[in-house]
LUMLO-89425 format. One line per field, with one value per atom (N, C-alpha, C): atom name; x, y, z; residue in one letter; residue number from 1. Coordinates in Angstrom, 3 decimals. Example, Ala and Ser with C-alpha at 12.3 -4.5 7.8 and 13.67 -1.06 7.14 Angstrom:
BEGIN
at: N / CA / C / N / CA / C .
x: 13.190 / 12.300 / 13.200 / 12.850 / 13.670 / 12.900 .
y: -5.690 / -4.500 / -3.300 / -2.250 / -1.060 / 0.030 .
z: 7.800 / 7.800 / 7.800 / 7.080 / 7.140 / 7.870 .
aa: a / a / a / s / s / s .
i: 1 / 1 / 1 / 2 / 2 / 2 .
# end
This chain:
BEGIN
at: N / CA / C / N / CA / C / N / CA / C / N / CA / C / N / CA / C / N / CA / C / N / CA / C / N / CA / C / N / CA / C / N / CA / C / N / CA / C / N / CA / C / N / CA / C / N / CA / C / N / CA / C / N / CA / C / N / CA / C / N / CA / C / N / CA / C / N / CA / C / N / CA / C / N / CA / C / N / CA / C / N / CA / C / N / CA / C / N / CA / C / N / CA / C / N / CA / C / N / CA / C / N / CA / C / N / CA / C / N / CA / C / N / CA / C / N / CA / C / N / CA / C / N / CA / C / N / CA / C / N / CA / C / N / CA / C / N / CA / C / N / CA / C / N / CA / C / N / CA / C / N / CA / C / N / CA / C / N / CA / C / N / CA / C / N / CA / C / N / CA / C / N / CA / C / N / CA / C / N / CA / C / N / CA / C / N / CA / C / N / CA / C / N / CA / C / N / CA / C / N / CA / C / N / CA / C / N / CA / C / N / CA / C / N / CA / C / N / CA / C / N / CA / C / N / CA / C / N / CA / C / N / CA / C / N / CA / C / N / CA / C / N / CA / C .
x: -95.657 / -95.641 / -94.727 / -93.940 / -92.967 / -93.423 / -92.986 / -93.605 / -92.280 / -92.407 / -92.194 / -91.704 / -90.500 / -90.021 / -89.800 / -90.693 / -90.226 / -88.785 / -87.926 / -86.843 / -86.843 / -87.670 / -87.726 / -86.789 / -86.772 / -86.531 / -84.856 / -84.309 / -82.873 / -82.693 / -83.037 / -82.881 / -82.213 / -83.179 / -83.459 / -82.471 / -82.552 / -81.691 / -79.732 / -80.526 / -78.363 / -78.479 / -79.187 / -79.260 / -79.768 / -79.806 / -80.306 / -81.190 / -82.825 / -83.523 / -84.685 / -85.023 / -87.225 / -87.834 / -88.301 / -90.270 / -90.370 / -90.766 / -91.538 / -91.231 / -89.328 / -88.941 / -88.873 / -89.199 / -89.323 / -90.491 / -91.844 / -93.043 / -93.376 / -92.565 / -92.299 / -92.351 / -90.709 / -90.337 / -90.570 / -91.505 / -92.332 / -93.416 / -93.909 / -95.430 / -96.782 / -96.515 / -97.617 / -97.489 / -98.964 / -99.065 / -97.661 / -97.652 / -97.052 / -97.528 / -98.902 / -99.519 / -99.321 / -99.604 / -99.893 / -97.820 / -96.590 / -95.535 / -94.942 / -95.220 / -95.205 / -95.750 / -97.040 / -97.478 / -96.699 / -95.882 / -94.870 / -93.620 / -93.305 / -91.822 / -92.135 / -93.332 / -93.622 / -94.667 / -94.130 / -94.647 / -96.728 / -96.940 / -98.321 / -99.417 / -99.139 / -98.993 / -99.318 / -100.139 / -100.142 / -99.957 / -99.408 / -99.495 / -98.635 / -97.976 / -97.032 / -97.194 / -97.639 / -97.986 / -96.549 / -96.312 / -95.126 / -94.563 / -95.554 / -94.879 / -94.414 / -95.217 / -94.726 / -93.246 / -92.856 / -92.007 / -90.630 / -91.011 / -89.722 / -89.903 / -90.765 / -90.836 / -89.356 / -89.930 / -88.835 / -87.758 / -87.509 / -85.842 / -85.317 / -86.075 / -85.398 / -85.189 / -85.645 / -85.675 / -84.718 / -83.891 / -83.522 / -82.356 / -82.200 / -81.243 / -80.444 / -81.618 / -81.313 / -82.499 / -81.757 / -82.536 / -84.429 / -85.178 / -86.691 / -85.520 / -84.698 / -83.967 / -83.598 / -82.735 / -82.509 / -83.613 / -85.158 / -86.186 / -87.182 / -87.012 / -87.461 / -87.143 / -87.361 / -86.348 / -88.045 / -87.755 / -88.147 / -87.794 / -88.937 / -88.261 / -89.049 / -88.665 / -88.489 / -90.015 / -91.132 / -91.747 / -90.891 / -91.102 / -90.334 / -90.424 .
y: 29.740 / 28.681 / 29.010 / 28.505 / 28.062 / 27.239 / 26.512 / 26.365 / 25.833 / 24.529 / 24.042 / 23.922 / 24.277 / 24.854 / 22.683 / 23.262 / 22.475 / 22.391 / 21.673 / 22.151 / 21.351 / 20.682 / 19.858 / 20.341 / 21.550 / 22.326 / 21.876 / 22.732 / 22.793 / 21.392 / 20.755 / 18.724 / 18.456 / 18.541 / 18.965 / 19.249 / 20.740 / 21.008 / 20.652 / 19.981 / 19.173 / 18.228 / 17.407 / 16.195 / 16.248 / 17.320 / 17.232 / 16.696 / 16.409 / 16.148 / 16.632 / 16.474 / 17.277 / 17.461 / 18.334 / 17.500 / 16.773 / 16.335 / 14.792 / 13.830 / 14.185 / 12.945 / 12.136 / 12.488 / 12.819 / 12.309 / 13.447 / 12.635 / 11.593 / 11.182 / 9.859 / 8.387 / 8.689 / 7.914 / 7.598 / 8.747 / 8.684 / 7.988 / 7.479 / 7.177 / 8.436 / 9.873 / 10.512 / 12.031 / 12.382 / 13.605 / 14.005 / 15.401 / 16.328 / 17.044 / 17.998 / 18.867 / 18.342 / 17.452 / 17.319 / 17.494 / 16.981 / 17.607 / 18.586 / 19.319 / 20.964 / 21.572 / 20.685 / 21.734 / 21.654 / 20.175 / 20.232 / 20.615 / 20.527 / 21.563 / 22.996 / 23.769 / 25.568 / 25.715 / 24.516 / 24.419 / 25.003 / 24.428 / 24.389 / 23.556 / 22.631 / 21.754 / 21.919 / 21.170 / 21.989 / 20.243 / 19.477 / 17.720 / 16.987 / 16.589 / 15.359 / 14.173 / 12.959 / 11.475 / 11.363 / 10.124 / 9.766 / 8.882 / 8.555 / 7.255 / 8.253 / 9.113 / 10.372 / 10.493 / 11.209 / 11.046 / 10.284 / 8.817 / 7.971 / 8.346 / 7.958 / 7.474 / 8.532 / 10.013 / 11.296 / 10.816 / 10.162 / 10.714 / 8.572 / 8.193 / 7.513 / 7.230 / 8.267 / 7.704 / 9.428 / 10.892 / 11.609 / 11.120 / 10.415 / 9.523 / 10.563 / 10.564 / 11.870 / 11.193 / 12.465 / 11.955 / 12.827 / 13.231 / 13.248 / 15.312 / 14.724 / 16.036 / 17.414 / 16.612 / 17.895 / 17.935 / 17.650 / 18.779 / 19.451 / 18.760 / 19.424 / 20.203 / 21.539 / 22.703 / 23.369 / 23.517 / 24.399 / 25.551 / 26.439 / 28.349 / 28.999 / 29.312 / 29.767 / 31.480 / 31.108 / 32.446 / 33.698 / 35.199 / 36.136 / 37.411 .
z: -0.488 / -1.805 / -2.643 / -3.041 / -3.641 / -5.017 / -6.371 / -7.731 / -8.293 / -8.424 / -9.463 / -10.742 / -11.512 / -12.840 / -13.731 / -14.748 / -15.284 / -16.084 / -16.617 / -17.698 / -18.208 / -18.541 / -19.681 / -21.286 / -21.531 / -22.788 / -22.705 / -21.687 / -21.178 / -21.697 / -21.301 / -21.378 / -22.414 / -22.826 / -25.136 / -25.617 / -25.852 / -26.364 / -25.994 / -24.641 / -24.333 / -24.934 / -24.784 / -25.984 / -27.357 / -27.976 / -29.687 / -29.578 / -29.040 / -29.558 / -29.833 / -30.616 / -30.926 / -30.678 / -30.225 / -29.595 / -30.340 / -31.288 / -32.228 / -32.015 / -31.813 / -31.096 / -29.806 / -29.288 / -28.290 / -27.521 / -28.073 / -28.169 / -28.906 / -29.483 / -30.296 / -28.947 / -28.706 / -28.511 / -26.766 / -26.072 / -24.922 / -24.785 / -26.104 / -26.704 / -25.764 / -25.745 / -26.050 / -26.613 / -27.102 / -28.281 / -28.089 / -29.437 / -28.782 / -28.419 / -28.598 / -27.639 / -26.351 / -25.175 / -24.514 / -23.788 / -25.036 / -24.633 / -24.683 / -25.137 / -25.244 / -24.309 / -24.292 / -22.513 / -21.302 / -21.693 / -20.701 / -20.069 / -21.807 / -21.967 / -21.423 / -21.838 / -21.989 / -20.312 / -18.896 / -18.451 / -18.243 / -18.981 / -18.985 / -18.178 / -17.555 / -16.557 / -15.726 / -14.930 / -13.199 / -12.213 / -13.248 / -12.420 / -13.916 / -13.406 / -14.480 / -13.918 / -14.647 / -13.840 / -13.882 / -12.823 / -12.491 / -13.627 / -14.475 / -15.525 / -16.878 / -16.782 / -18.042 / -17.453 / -16.081 / -15.962 / -16.303 / -15.763 / -15.862 / -17.241 / -18.226 / -19.517 / -19.899 / -19.601 / -20.095 / -19.883 / -19.036 / -17.944 / -19.054 / -19.366 / -19.750 / -21.273 / -21.979 / -22.784 / -22.918 / -22.519 / -21.804 / -21.131 / -19.948 / -20.246 / -18.497 / -17.822 / -16.511 / -15.634 / -14.720 / -13.694 / -13.664 / -12.358 / -12.674 / -12.022 / -11.215 / -11.301 / -11.573 / -12.738 / -13.339 / -14.585 / -14.612 / -15.330 / -14.167 / -12.612 / -12.284 / -11.445 / -11.045 / -10.168 / -8.800 / -7.951 / -6.852 / -7.231 / -7.504 / -7.313 / -6.089 / -5.290 / -4.248 / -5.010 / -3.903 / -4.193 / -3.182 / -4.905 / -4.519 / -3.545 .
aa: x / x / x / x / x / x / x / x / x / x / x / x / x / x / x / x / x / x / x / x / x / x / x / x / x / x / x / x / x / x / x / x / x / x / x / x / x / x / x / x / x / x / x / x / x / x / x / x / x / x / x / x / x / x / x / x / x / x / x / x / x / x / x / x / x / x / x / x / x / x / x / x / x / x / x / x / x / x / x / x / x / x / x / x / x / x / x / x / x / x / x / x / x / x / x / x / x / x / x / x / x / x / x / x / x / x / x / x / x / x / x / x / x / x / x / x / x / x / x / x / x / x / x / x / x / x / x / x / x / x / x / x / x / x / x / x / x / x / x / x / x / x / x / x / x / x / x / x / x / x / x / x / x / x / x / x / x / x / x / x / x / x / x / x / x / x / x / x / x / x / x / x / x / x / x / x / x / x / x / x / x / x / x / x / x / x / x / x / x / x / x / x / x / x / x / x / x / x / x / x / x / x / x / x / x / x / x / x / x / x .
i: 1 / 1 / 1 / 2 / 2 / 2 / 3 / 3 / 3 / 4 / 4 / 4 / 5 / 5 / 5 / 6 / 6 / 6 / 7 / 7 / 7 / 8 / 8 / 8 / 9 / 9 / 9 / 10 / 10 / 10 / 11 / 11 / 11 / 12 / 12 / 12 / 13 / 13 / 13 / 14 / 14 / 14 / 15 / 15 / 15 / 16 / 16 / 16 / 17 / 17 / 17 / 18 / 18 / 18 / 19 / 19 / 19 / 20 / 20 / 20 / 21 / 21 / 21 / 22 / 22 / 22 / 23 / 23 / 23 / 24 / 24 / 24 / 25 / 25 / 25 / 26 / 26 / 26 / 27 / 27 / 27 / 28 / 28 / 28 / 29 / 29 / 29 / 30 / 30 / 30 / 31 / 31 / 31 / 32 / 32 / 32 / 33 / 33 / 33 / 34 / 34 / 34 / 35 / 35 / 35 / 36 / 36 / 36 / 37 / 37 / 37 / 38 / 38 / 38 / 39 / 39 / 39 / 40 / 40 / 40 / 41 / 41 / 41 / 42 / 42 / 42 / 43 / 43 / 43 / 44 / 44 / 44 / 45 / 45 / 45 / 46 / 46 / 46 / 47 / 47 / 47 / 48 / 48 / 48 / 49 / 49 / 49 / 50 / 50 / 50 / 51 / 51 / 51 / 52 / 52 / 52 / 53 / 53 / 53 / 54 / 54 / 54 / 55 / 55 / 55 / 56 / 56 / 56 / 57 / 57 / 57 / 58 / 58 / 58 / 59 / 59 / 59 / 60 / 60 / 60 / 61 / 61 / 61 / 62 / 62 / 62 / 63 / 63 / 63 / 64 / 64 / 64 / 65 / 65 / 65 / 66 / 66 / 66 / 67 / 67 / 67 / 68 / 68 / 68 / 69 / 69 / 69 / 70 / 70 / 70 .
# end
């Protein structure tokens, strides 16, 4: 089975937004956002994903990527 990879770091660079700014605007802690950014989570709430997409003006598919098992 493949896995889902979070590409939040890529979108943040494209939008020129820092971790601190995004965390503040989304309303979550820097620590939790850092875990999301670095793929250290096994789940993400839809409400959090929606808030991130709203702030970054992107679609969920811009952040989530399916990676097939090699």
